Steps between C-alpha positions, in 0.01 A plus 500: 500500500838373624569808710145499642510137613850539643391800707195316625708200605741721693215673683348161578829381648524810718143450617584137577784604728290758684198274536701203626683713752189667639249218484695174489182311400560185289195559275614856416850387409373214283272737306790740445724219377237385250445852366874561482557187290209585269644847438848361443372241250301771319809715487708221346232421242467861390865597499667625183684203338768742381546640851424214741480553872842510662591200717586739781143634492354150524737413784412820685127442478533136603711609795217732603259207482735288712512783754122477539521123553788545741303748710206261513721211612674722756165603647396136530833410661474784752143402588609142561799610705277723711267206572794279602639765735157561655447127556843469664436793733162357598660163584765674711231691689295185566811335649513781761160421656529455882858633500626782720630791293649844550320761291521872445265664747457627856232282657519321834255254648512475880331201665632485860840388370796721398491599134777624272578699188802592293649809338789596273775742602666661197693777677689583819270619781555575869184312594226290348151552643197276443154652557210260557155635410150375582208474259427872540853591395604611848853419616475264799863397533842631396790254490847659496734244349808722524757493220438219250723363225426544131278235348195320633407550865229343716302601807266319737199659672352353817156653456542770767473877468756756622353477852541124516128434463408191302299589191213299350564243231442623147658660196761773535742678267854630543735763361879501527712817503874545473593789734809718473486812717177681408471316169267200458492272196221249431639150444351220290288260705414132463237276661475128567198329348374159388386429145145372523370480144580560133212596272520481121334812358531402135634766266567736792747255658472362851470633854671371813299504822667518842400408853477867597251564220536683172705410197869532416707462184791263446726806487392589856657181639853561630573164662343156545561306822 
């Protein structure tokens, strides 16, 4: 009887560890703890008086029980920490409403006034060329900026095509290439935008709406002005 109960208690402890790690549900852990204690008490009651259970065995099994409780508490702590972080990020996003930001992207909005974009130069190039495209994806203007220094660079577009013809107001996109001889390297691009709204989507987090339409993530924001 002693050996049988001891084996059952050990298997119960192992199951407790696995269940807590995979499920992390409070009611599951509590049920396991209750069963574990019942088995341990039964083991102590039925042990051979001439060969009582070793203190090390009791300590080991209690340690396994504490591990289950520890996992449960850790899960609760992590859940609480996640909620605090999410609330803090949401508050930071709300504070950005109506602010001008620089975000990862390649969109331009032309409305009869010059518009601008930025790019990052990570290497040494002979020239840096900006290509402005219309809604159909056709290149309407190429801006040769010459040699640019490493780091962030900026360009301004006056809304005209390569022939000097003024183009209609609307949404455009741009690409930036670093040119060295016959080699061309695409550079990272960044757009100016205004944060217009922050929507709480519950468990899925929140979305940030911009003046140009669409949603961005906090990680897309490079700079706040």
